[in-house]
C-alpha positions in Angstrom: 0.1 -0.2 0.0 1.4 3.4 -0.8 0.3 6.7 0.8 -0.5 10.2 -0.6 -0.9 13.5 0.7 -4.5 14.6 1.3 -4.3 18.2 -0.2 -2.4 20.7 1.9 -3.4 18.8 5.1 0.1 17.1 5.8 -1.9 13.9 6.3 -0.7 10.8 4.6 -3.8 8.8 3.6 -3.7 5.3 1.9 -4.3 5.1 -1.9 -7.2 3.1 -1.2 -10.0 4.1 1.2 -12.4 1.7 2.7 -16.0 3.1 1.7 -18.9 2.0 4.2 -21.7 2.4 2.2 -22.4 -1.0 1.8 -22.6 -1.4 5.5 -26.1 -1.7 6.9 -29.5 -2.3 5.2 -31.9 0.4 6.3 -34.4 1.4 3.7 -33.2 2.4 0.2 -29.6 1.6 1.2 -30.3 -2.1 1.3 -29.4 -2.5 -2.4 -26.0 -1.0 -1.8 -24.8 -4.0 0.2 -26.9 -4.6 3.2 -23.7 -5.9 5.3 -24.3 -7.1 9.0 -21.8 -6.3 11.8 -19.5 -9.5 11.2 -19.3 -8.8 7.5 -18.3 -5.1 8.0 -15.9 -5.9 10.8 -14.3 -8.5 8.5 -13.8 -6.0 5.7 -12.5 -3.2 8.2 -10.0 -5.9 9.6 -8.5 -7.0 6.2 -8.5 -3.5 5.0 -6.3 -2.3 8.0 -4.1 -5.5 7.4 -3.6 -4.5 3.9 -2.3 -0.9 5.0 -5.4 1.0 4.5 -5.5 3.9 7.1 -8.5 5.8 5.6 -12.4 5.0 6.2 -15.0 7.0 4.6 -18.7 7.0 5.8 -21.7 9.4 6.0 -24.5 9.8 8.4 -27.0 9.1 5.8 -25.6 5.8 4.9 -28.5 3.3 6.2 -29.6 6.4 8.3 -26.7 6.2 10.7 -26.3 2.3 10.7 -23.1 2.3 8.8 -21.4 4.8 11.2 -22.7 2.4 14.0 -21.3 -0.6 12.3 -18.1 1.3 11.5 -17.7 2.3 15.0 -18.2 -1.0 16.5 -15.8 -2.6 14.1 -12.9 -0.2 14.9 -13.6 -0.7 18.7 -14.0 -4.8 18.7 -10.8 -5.0 16.6 -8.9 -2.8 19.1 -7.4 -0.4 15.9 -5.4 2.2 17.2 -7.2 5.7 16.9 -4.0 7.6 16.1 -3.6 5.3 12.9 -6.7 6.0 11.4 -8.2 8.7 9.5 -11.9 8.6 9.9 -14.1 10.6 7.3 -17.9 11.3 7.6 -20.4 13.6 6.0 -23.9 15.3 6.6 -26.5 17.1 4.6 -28.9 14.3 3.6 -32.3 13.6 5.1 -32.0 11.5 8.3 -35.8 11.8 9.6 -38.7 11.8 6.8 -40.9 13.4 9.6 -38.4 15.9 10.9 -38.4 19.2 8.7 -35.0 20.4 10.0 -33.3 17.1 9.7 -31.5 17.8 6.5 -29.6 20.3 4.8 -26.5 22.5 6.1 -28.2 24.7 8.7 -26.0 25.3 11.8 -29.0 23.4 13.6 -28.7 20.5 11.5 -24.9 20.2 11.0 -24.3 20.5 14.8 -26.7 17.8 15.7 -25.6 15.5 13.3 -21.6 16.0 14.1 -22.7 15.1 17.6 -24.7 12.0 16.4 -21.8 10.8 14.3 -19.4 11.1 16.9 -21.6 9.1 19.3 -22.4 6.3 16.4 -18.7 6.2 15.6 -17.6 6.1 19.3 -14.8 8.7 18.8 -14.2 12.2 20.3 -13.3 13.7 17.0 -13.5 13.3 13.1 -10.7 13.7 11.2 -12.4 15.0 8.0 -15.9 16.2 8.0 -17.5 16.8 4.5 -20.5 18.5 3.0 -22.5 15.9 1.4 -23.4 18.1 -1.5 -24.7 21.5 -1.9 -27.4 23.4 0.1 -29.1 26.1 -2.0 -31.1 27.3 1.1 -28.3 28.0 3.6 -25.9 30.8 2.7 -22.6 29.2 2.2 -21.0 31.6 4.5 -23.2 30.5 7.3 -22.3 27.1 6.5 -18.7 27.6 6.7 -18.8 29.6 10.0 -20.5 26.3 11.5 -17.7 24.2 10.1 -15.0 26.5 11.3 -16.7 26.5 14.9 -16.5 22.7 14.7 -12.8 22.7 13.9 -12.0 25.4 16.6 -14.0 23.1 19.1 -11.6 20.2 18.2 -14.5 18.0 17.2 -13.2 18.1 13.6 -9.8 18.3 12.4 -10.4 19.2 8.7 -13.4 19.9 6.3 -14.0 18.7 2.9 -17.0 18.6 0.4 -18.7 16.4 -2.1 -20.2 16.8 -5.5 -20.1 20.3 -5.9 -19.4 22.7 -9.1 -16.0 24.5 -9.5 -17.6 27.9 -8.9 -19.3 26.8 -5.5 -15.9 25.2 -4.3 -14.0 28.3 -5.2 -16.8 30.5 -3.7 -16.4 28.7 -0.5 -12.5 28.9 -0.6 -12.7 32.8 -1.1 -15.0 33.0 1.9 -13.0 31.1 4.1 -9.6 33.0 3.1 -11.5 36.3 3.7 -12.9 35.5 7.0 -9.3 33.6 8.1 -11.5 30.4 8.6 -10.8 26.6 8.4 -11.0 26.0 4.4 -12.2 23.0 2.2 -8.8 20.7 2.1 -10.7 17.7 0.0 -13.0 17.3 -2.9 -15.1 14.1 -3.0 -16.4 13.3 -6.4 -17.1 10.8 -9.1 -14.2 10.0 -11.4 -13.8 7.0 -13.6 -11.9 6.1 -17.1 -15.5 6.0 -18.3 -16.6 9.4 -16.7 -14.0 11.9 -16.9 -16.0 15.1 -17.0 -14.1 16.2 -13.6 -11.4 17.1 -15.8 -13.1 20.0 -17.4 -13.4 22.4 -14.5 -13.0 20.7 -11.2 -9.8 18.8 -11.6 -7.8 22.0 -12.8 -9.2 23.8 -9.5 -8.1 21.0 -7.4 -4.9 21.3 -8.7 -4.7 25.1 -8.6 -6.0 25.1 -5.0 -3.9 22.2 -3.7 -6.9 20.2 -2.6 -7.1 16.6 -1.9 -9.2 14.4 -4.3 -11.2 11.4 -3.1 -12.9 9.3 -5.8 -16.1 7.7 -5.2 -17.6 4.9 -7.5 -14.3 4.1 -9.3 -15.9 1.2 -11.2 -19.0 3.2 -12.0 -21.3 1.4 -10.1 -19.8 -1.9 -11.2 -20.1 -1.1 -14.9 -16.4 -1.2 -15.1 -16.0 -4.5 -13.4 -16.2 -6.0 -17.1 -19.0 -8.3 -16.0 -22.0 -6.5 -17.6 -22.9 -7.1 -21.4 -24.1 -3.9 -23.5 -27.6 -5.1 -23.3 -27.5 -4.4 -19.6 -27.4 -7.8 -18.2 -25.0 -8.6 -15.5 -24.3 -10.9 -12.4 -27.1 -11.7 -10.3 -27.9 -9.4 -7.5 -25.6 -6.7 -8.8 -26.2 -3.4 -7.6 -26.7 -1.6 -11.1 -29.4 -4.1 -11.9 -31.6 -2.3 -9.3 -29.9 0.8 -9.0 -28.6 2.1 -12.4 -26.1 5.0 -11.0 -23.9 6.7 -11.8 -25.1 8.1 -15.2 -22.7 6.6 -17.8 -22.7 6.8 -21.5 -22.9 3.0 -22.1 -21.9 3.0 -25.6 -18.8 5.0 -24.7 -18.0 2.8 -21.6 -18.1 -0.4 -23.6 -15.8 1.0 -26.3 -13.5 1.6 -23.4 -14.0 -2.0 -21.9 -13.1 -3.4 -25.3 -9.5 -1.6 -24.6 -9.3 -2.8 -20.9 -10.1 -6.4 -21.3 -6.8 -7.2 -23.5 -4.9 -5.2 -20.8 -6.3 -7.1 -18.1 -5.6 -10.5 -19.9 -2.0 -9.4 -20.5 -1.5 -8.9 -16.7 -3.6 -11.8 -15.6 -5.8 -9.4 -13.5 -9.4 -8.4 -13.5 -11.0 -5.7 -15.7 -11.7 -3.9 -12.3 -8.1 -3.8 -11.3 -7.4 -2.1 -14.5 -9.9 0.5 -14.0 -8.5 1.2 -10.5 -4.8 1.3 -11.7 -5.8 4.0 -14.3 -7.4 6.3 -11.3 -4.3 5.7 -9.3 -2.0 6.8 -12.2 -3.8 10.0 -12.1 -1.5 12.6 -10.4 -4.5 14.7 -8.6 -6.0 11.4 -6.9 -5.2 11.4 -3.3 -7.3 8.0 -2.8 -10.0 5.9 -4.4 -12.8 4.8 -2.2 -13.6 1.1 -2.4 -17.4 0.2 -1.5 -16.9 -3.7 -1.4 -19.8 -5.9 -0.9 -17.7 -8.9 -0.2 -14.5 -10.1 0.8 -13.6 -11.5 -2.6 -14.5 -8.1 -4.0 -12.3 -6.4 -1.5 -9.3 -8.5 -2.1 -9.4 -8.1 -5.9 -9.6 -4.4 -5.5 -6.8 -4.3 -3.3 -4.7 -6.1 -5.9 -4.8 -2.9 -8.0 -2.1 -1.4 -6.0 0.3 -4.0 -7.4 -0.7 -3.2 -11.1 1.4 -0.7 -12.9 0.0 0.1 -16.6 2.6 0.6 -18.9 3.0 4.0 -20.8 1.4 2.6 -24.1 -1.5 1.0 -22.0 -2.2 4.3 -20.2 -1.9 6.0 -23.8 -4.6 3.6 -25.2 -6.9 4.0 -22.4 -6.5 7.9 -22.6 -7.1 8.2 -26.0 -10.2 5.9 -26.0 -11.8 7.8 -22.9 -11.0 11.3 -24.0 -13.5 14.1 -23.5 -15.0 15.6 -26.6 -13.7 19.3 -26.7 -16.2 21.8 -25.4 -16.0 25.7 -25.1 -14.2 27.4 -23.5 -12.0 24.2 -23.2 -11.0 24.3 -26.7 -10.3 28.0 -26.8 -8.2 28.0 -23.8 -5.9 25.0 -25.2 -5.6 27.1 -28.1 -4.6 30.2 -26.4 -2.3 28.1 -24.1 -0.7 26.6 -27.2 -0.1 30.1 -28.8 1.6 31.5 -25.4 3.7 28.2 -25.0 6.0 29.4 -27.8 8.3 32.5 -27.5 7.7 35.4 -29.7 9.9 35.7 -32.7 10.6 39.0 -34.4 12.6 39.1 -37.8 
């Protein structure tokens, strides 16, 4: 296992992070995995043994059950708290009948932080993340609340998930102006079959020195190589009942046609090729694994040993390249014209 810096925090996190969305089976979340305590504990144990020091969860996963199972696993295994980086999130609806049990108001975030600390059985959260954008709560109010959490010692660093580049930059500007704790990480969807992040958010991440945590690195299982173009796949597969995230299937299967011979050449799974491509990207801090079984976790962990060759990366980059969009193609043209020194006769 290799370790990478998470943005400007100075923290080294494992290049693979254990995601716990598969823990618990409350309501809608059962389709994600429905794992019980024993299964969750086994995955936490194996991940830690493999060198994973980063665990990501959220209050809304199984309506708190995921955090509870994660906290129980850490405690029962006796894992050293100072060797773990724990991340959780808040924003989503926690109680359907409670109108203020959602969003990013100070009321909701403060309540949810205390609830997460209790469920995880810890006295602080290493990375507390906004689980999306709240259009109703002013961003300066949200950031003030997060800053107070950091100052209280209950939170070490703050991050965000699934926001537009302008929203992220606005938040960073507010924090800088007010001398508040700033966003240090971005959690976002990014795969070889979904490179939209490269248009606006990835350049921002590089410019502002933010960490990047990748979720759904296999595009909801589509990049496992176990699905056919007609949509059929393994029995009980998550995508069979929850077709998410959004993927251009025709494009994805063209990419899979390139991935399969690479996997065969290295005698690994197609999933490992997808993960290895992400790990080759300079701005990626960690890739979140959401395993539903020990076999799946073991296969995913194997991606750390796969190093794709230059020609293989070129082939994958070419088949998955984004179609040019404005102003991207204009910026590229301007950059090209400025890359050559002026000449005068």
